[in-house]
C-alpha positions as protocol buffer text, in pm:
chain_id: "A"
residue {
  index: 1
  type: MET
  ca { x: 5380 y: -6189 z: -2806 }
}
residue {
  index: 2
  type: SER
  ca { x: 5096 y: -6035 z: -2653 }
}
residue {
  index: 3
  type: ILE
  ca { x: 5076 y: -5872 z: -2306 }
}
residue {
  index: 4
  type: GLU
  ca { x: 4812 y: -6108 z: -2158 }
}
residue {
  index: 5
  type: ALA
  ca { x: 5055 y: -6390 z: -2244 }
}
residue {
  index: 6
  type: LYS
  ca { x: 5352 y: -6188 z: -2109 }
}
residue {
  index: 7
  type: ASN
  ca { x: 5113 y: -6151 z: -1777 }
}
residue {
  index: 8
  type: GLU
  ca { x: 5056 y: -6493 z: -1732 }
}
residue {
  index: 9
  type: ASN
  ca { x: 5392 y: -6621 z: -1756 }
}
residue {
  index: 10
  type: LYS
  ca { x: 5576 y: -6373 z: -1423 }
}
residue {
  index: 11
  type: GLU
  ca { x: 5511 y: -6561 z: -1170 }
}
residue {
  index: 12
  type: PHE
  ca { x: 5305 y: -6307 z: -874 }
}
residue {
  index: 13
  type: LYS
  ca { x: 5643 y: -6198 z: -665 }
}
residue {
  index: 14
  type: PRO
  ca { x: 5443 y: -6011 z: -289 }
}
residue {
  index: 15
  type: LEU
  ca { x: 5590 y: -5672 z: -170 }
}
residue {
  index: 16
  type: ILE
  ca { x: 5571 y: -5721 z: 211 }
}
residue {
  index: 17
  type: VAL
  ca { x: 5617 y: -5374 z: 365 }
}
residue {
  index: 18
  type: ALA
  ca { x: 5762 y: -5500 z: 759 }
}
residue {
  index: 19
  type: PHE
  ca { x: 5786 y: -5143 z: 973 }
}
residue {
  index: 20
  type: CYS
  ca { x: 5940 y: -5312 z: 1260 }
}
residue {
  index: 21
  type: CYS
  ca { x: 6064 y: -5189 z: 1652 }
}
residue {
  index: 22
  type: ASN
  ca { x: 6441 y: -5165 z: 1622 }
}
residue {
  index: 23
  type: TRP
  ca { x: 6404 y: -5273 z: 2068 }
}
residue {
  index: 24
  type: CYS
  ca { x: 6181 y: -5603 z: 1990 }
}
residue {
  index: 25
  type: SER
  ca { x: 6075 y: -5685 z: 1679 }
}
residue {
  index: 26
  type: TYR
  ca { x: 6374 y: -5576 z: 1439 }
}
residue {
  index: 27
  type: ALA
  ca { x: 6614 y: -5798 z: 1680 }
}
residue {
  index: 28
  type: GLY
  ca { x: 6353 y: -6049 z: 1639 }
}
residue {
  index: 29
  type: ALA
  ca { x: 6457 y: -6044 z: 1282 }
}
residue {
  index: 30
  type: ASP
  ca { x: 6772 y: -6017 z: 1364 }
}
residue {
  index: 31
  type: LEU
  ca { x: 6787 y: -6327 z: 1566 }
}
residue {
  index: 32
  type: ALA
  ca { x: 6549 y: -6532 z: 1320 }
}
residue {
  index: 33
  type: GLY
  ca { x: 6813 y: -6448 z: 1054 }
}
residue {
  index: 34
  type: SER
  ca { x: 7105 y: -6564 z: 1278 }
}
residue {
  index: 35
  type: SER
  ca { x: 6942 y: -6927 z: 1430 }
}
residue {
  index: 36
  type: ARG
  ca { x: 6886 y: -6910 z: 1013 }
}
residue {
  index: 37
  type: LEU
  ca { x: 6545 y: -6990 z: 969 }
}
residue {
  index: 38
  type: THR
  ca { x: 6382 y: -6861 z: 631 }
}
residue {
  index: 39
  type: TYR
  ca { x: 6138 y: -6611 z: 544 }
}
residue {
  index: 40
  type: PRO
  ca { x: 6095 y: -6420 z: 144 }
}
residue {
  index: 41
  type: ALA
  ca { x: 6297 y: -6240 z: 48 }
}
residue {
  index: 42
  type: ASP
  ca { x: 6002 y: -6017 z: -47 }
}
residue {
  index: 43
  type: VAL
  ca { x: 5968 y: -5901 z: 328 }
}
residue {
  index: 44
  type: LYS
  ca { x: 6156 y: -5574 z: 356 }
}
residue {
  index: 45
  type: ILE
  ca { x: 6196 y: -5453 z: 653 }
}
residue {
  index: 46
  type: ILE
  ca { x: 6206 y: -5088 z: 755 }
}
residue {
  index: 47
  type: ARG
  ca { x: 6353 y: -5030 z: 1100 }
}
residue {
  index: 48
  type: VAL
  ca { x: 6150 y: -4796 z: 1333 }
}
residue {
  index: 49
  type: PRO
  ca { x: 6272 y: -4652 z: 1704 }
}
residue {
  index: 50
  type: CYS
  ca { x: 5930 y: -4809 z: 1804 }
}
residue {
  index: 51
  type: SER
  ca { x: 5592 y: -4860 z: 1658 }
}
residue {
  index: 52
  type: CYS
  ca { x: 5440 y: -4608 z: 1800 }
}
residue {
  index: 53
  type: ARG
  ca { x: 5639 y: -4393 z: 1506 }
}
residue {
  index: 54
  type: VAL
  ca { x: 5490 y: -4530 z: 1247 }
}
residue {
  index: 55
  type: ASN
  ca { x: 5246 y: -4300 z: 1122 }
}
residue {
  index: 56
  type: PRO
  ca { x: 4896 y: -4476 z: 959 }
}
residue {
  index: 57
  type: LEU
  ca { x: 5018 y: -4253 z: 644 }
}
residue {
  index: 58
  type: PHE
  ca { x: 5404 y: -4451 z: 602 }
}
residue {
  index: 59
  type: ILE
  ca { x: 5114 y: -4759 z: 546 }
}
residue {
  index: 60
  type: LEU
  ca { x: 4923 y: -4568 z: 267 }
}
residue {
  index: 61
  type: ARG
  ca { x: 5248 y: -4455 z: 122 }
}
residue {
  index: 62
  type: ALA
  ca { x: 5354 y: -4807 z: 122 }
}
residue {
  index: 63
  type: PHE
  ca { x: 5016 y: -4973 z: -92 }
}
residue {
  index: 64
  type: GLN
  ca { x: 5019 y: -4666 z: -308 }
}
residue {
  index: 65
  type: ARG
  ca { x: 5393 y: -4673 z: -373 }
}
residue {
  index: 66
  type: GLY
  ca { x: 5282 y: -5106 z: -492 }
}
residue {
  index: 67
  type: ALA
  ca { x: 5294 y: -5307 z: -167 }
}
residue {
  index: 68
  type: ASP
  ca { x: 5069 y: -5603 z: -159 }
}
residue {
  index: 69
  type: GLY
  ca { x: 5056 y: -5620 z: 224 }
}
residue {
  index: 70
  type: VAL
  ca { x: 5213 y: -5380 z: 488 }
}
residue {
  index: 71
  type: ILE
  ca { x: 5262 y: -5522 z: 814 }
}
residue {
  index: 72
  type: MET
  ca { x: 5310 y: -5359 z: 1160 }
}
residue {
  index: 73
  type: CYS
  ca { x: 5559 y: -5542 z: 1409 }
}
residue {
  index: 74
  type: GLY
  ca { x: 5622 y: -5378 z: 1809 }
}
residue {
  index: 75
  type: CYS
  ca { x: 5725 y: -5500 z: 2141 }
}
residue {
  index: 76
  type: HIS
  ca { x: 5438 y: -5703 z: 2312 }
}
residue {
  index: 77
  type: PRO
  ca { x: 5218 y: -5503 z: 2548 }
}
residue {
  index: 78
  type: GLY
  ca { x: 5363 y: -5437 z: 2875 }
}
residue {
  index: 79
  type: ASP
  ca { x: 5703 y: -5394 z: 2792 }
}
residue {
  index: 80
  type: CYS
  ca { x: 5740 y: -5109 z: 2508 }
}
residue {
  index: 81
  type: HIS
  ca { x: 6133 y: -4950 z: 2522 }
}
residue {
  index: 82
  type: TYR
  ca { x: 5885 y: -4651 z: 2560 }
}
residue {
  index: 83
  type: SER
  ca { x: 5623 y: -4742 z: 2810 }
}
residue {
  index: 84
  type: THR
  ca { x: 5321 y: -4713 z: 2615 }
}
residue {
  index: 85
  type: GLY
  ca { x: 5452 y: -4692 z: 2254 }
}
residue {
  index: 86
  type: ASN
  ca { x: 5256 y: -4962 z: 2136 }
}
residue {
  index: 87
  type: TYR
  ca { x: 4983 y: -4894 z: 2283 }
}
residue {
  index: 88
  type: TYR
  ca { x: 4925 y: -4554 z: 2094 }
}
residue {
  index: 89
  type: ALA
  ca { x: 5037 y: -4800 z: 1804 }
}
residue {
  index: 90
  type: ARG
  ca { x: 4742 y: -5091 z: 1841 }
}
residue {
  index: 91
  type: ARG
  ca { x: 4466 y: -4763 z: 1886 }
}
residue {
  index: 92
  type: ARG
  ca { x: 4621 y: -4599 z: 1586 }
}
residue {
  index: 93
  type: MET
  ca { x: 4613 y: -4956 z: 1355 }
}
residue {
  index: 94
  type: THR
  ca { x: 4262 y: -5045 z: 1481 }
}
residue {
  index: 95
  type: LEU
  ca { x: 4158 y: -4645 z: 1304 }
}
residue {
  index: 96
  type: LEU
  ca { x: 4328 y: -4750 z: 1079 }
}
residue {
  index: 97
  type: PHE
  ca { x: 4246 y: -5092 z: 997 }
}
residue {
  index: 98
  type: SER
  ca { x: 3882 y: -4961 z: 936 }
}
residue {
  index: 99
  type: MET
  ca { x: 3964 y: -4696 z: 695 }
}
residue {
  index: 100
  type: LEU
  ca { x: 4168 y: -4912 z: 525 }
}
residue {
  index: 101
  type: ASP
  ca { x: 3842 y: -5089 z: 476 }
}
residue {
  index: 102
  type: TYR
  ca { x: 3602 y: -4836 z: 401 }
}
residue {
  index: 103
  type: LEU
  ca { x: 3807 y: -4756 z: 69 }
}
residue {
  index: 104
  type: GLY
  ca { x: 3787 y: -5120 z: 3 }
}
residue {
  index: 105
  type: VAL
  ca { x: 4106 y: -5293 z: 63 }
}
residue {
  index: 106
  type: GLU
  ca { x: 4173 y: -5655 z: 165 }
}
residue {
  index: 107
  type: ASN
  ca { x: 4111 y: -5701 z: 577 }
}
residue {
  index: 108
  type: GLY
  ca { x: 4443 y: -5958 z: 550 }
}
residue {
  index: 109
  type: ARG
  ca { x: 4695 y: -5683 z: 352 }
}
residue {
  index: 110
  type: THR
  ca { x: 4784 y: -5526 z: 671 }
}
residue {
  index: 111
  type: ARG
  ca { x: 4854 y: -5683 z: 995 }
}
residue {
  index: 112
  type: VAL
  ca { x: 4985 y: -5575 z: 1372 }
}
residue {
  index: 113
  type: GLU
  ca { x: 5157 y: -5840 z: 1550 }
}
residue {
  index: 114
  type: TRP
  ca { x: 5372 y: -5851 z: 1867 }
}
residue {
  index: 115
  type: VAL
  ca { x: 5730 y: -5939 z: 1798 }
}
residue {
  index: 116
  type: SER
  ca { x: 6014 y: -5975 z: 2122 }
}
residue {
  index: 117
  type: ALA
  ca { x: 6368 y: -5992 z: 2086 }
}
residue {
  index: 118
  type: ALA
  ca { x: 6363 y: -6344 z: 2205 }
}
residue {
  index: 119
  type: GLU
  ca { x: 6120 y: -6505 z: 1942 }
}
residue {
  index: 120
  type: GLY
  ca { x: 6301 y: -6536 z: 1629 }
}
residue {
  index: 121
  type: VAL
  ca { x: 6144 y: -6861 z: 1573 }
}
residue {
  index: 122
  type: LYS
  ca { x: 5774 y: -6623 z: 1605 }
}
residue {
  index: 123
  type: PHE
  ca { x: 5939 y: -6357 z: 1355 }
}
residue {
  index: 124
  type: SER
  ca { x: 6008 y: -6596 z: 1076 }
}
residue {
  index: 125
  type: GLN
  ca { x: 5666 y: -6771 z: 1089 }
}
residue {
  index: 126
  type: THR
  ca { x: 5458 y: -6485 z: 1119 }
}
residue {
  index: 127
  type: MET
  ca { x: 5639 y: -6380 z: 792 }
}
residue {
  index: 128
  type: ASN
  ca { x: 5580 y: -6645 z: 603 }
}
residue {
  index: 129
  type: GLU
  ca { x: 5172 y: -6677 z: 714 }
}
residue {
  index: 130
  type: PHE
  ca { x: 5145 y: -6368 z: 571 }
}
residue {
  index: 131
  type: VAL
  ca { x: 5325 y: -6372 z: 274 }
}
residue {
  index: 132
  type: GLU
  ca { x: 5120 y: -6651 z: 211 }
}
residue {
  index: 133
  type: LYS
  ca { x: 4844 y: -6497 z: 310 }
}
residue {
  index: 134
  type: ILE
  ca { x: 4942 y: -6197 z: 28 }
}
residue {
  index: 135
  type: HIS
  ca { x: 5027 y: -6405 z: -227 }
}
residue {
  index: 136
  type: SER
  ca { x: 4634 y: -6601 z: -220 }
}
residue {
  index: 137
  type: LEU
  ca { x: 4520 y: -6212 z: -256 }
}
residue {
  index: 138
  type: GLY
  ca { x: 4693 y: -6162 z: -523 }
}
residue {
  index: 139
  type: GLU
  ca { x: 4827 y: -5788 z: -682 }
}
residue {
  index: 140
  type: ASN
  ca { x: 4698 y: -5475 z: -478 }
}
residue {
  index: 141
  type: VAL
  ca { x: 4506 y: -5257 z: -696 }
}
residue {
  index: 142
  type: ARG
  ca { x: 4319 y: -5056 z: -441 }
}
residue {
  index: 143
  type: LEU
  ca { x: 4537 y: -4775 z: -345 }
}
residue {
  index: 144
  type: GLU
  ca { x: 4792 y: -4802 z: -618 }
}
residue {
  index: 145
  type: ASP
  ca { x: 4938 y: -4506 z: -771 }
}
residue {
  index: 146
  type: LEU
  ca { x: 4955 y: -4642 z: -1147 }
}
residue {
  index: 147
  type: ARG
  ca { x: 5282 y: -4357 z: -1225 }
}
residue {
  index: 148
  type: CYS
  ca { x: 5465 y: -4562 z: -928 }
}
residue {
  index: 149
  type: LYS
  ca { x: 5447 y: -4891 z: -1128 }
}
residue {
  index: 150
  type: LYS
  ca { x: 5699 y: -5032 z: -1327 }
}
residue {
  index: 151
  type: ASN
  ca { x: 5616 y: -5097 z: -1660 }
}
């Protein structure tokens, strides 16, 4: 069997990395789970103390390591446990998005979403929509480090 035939038979399953703040978004994910709401297992959640703790290099590294999409979820502006953390995160992500655009990474591969602890339904819907979007974009090859690729 040729390599092309193997790749055609293999269904694309996107790898999504979700950075979720401990106080709101991670609790929203927990509520989604305890409410038996579903979202794809392709979403790998990384819990961070606050959305402002997500360094843009973390997102670039996720893409380098093979992520097809990265989403950052935090508290709603004005409701941050650390007062202004999500304002800093929002500014950083705006700059990162323009840099990713310059590098040629599609606009839909990254997303910022504000999800509170009481919004389990919103968390589930957001993750399902994001996975659908990444699935339509296909595999990420722009920032991928070939040394990290499993053959």
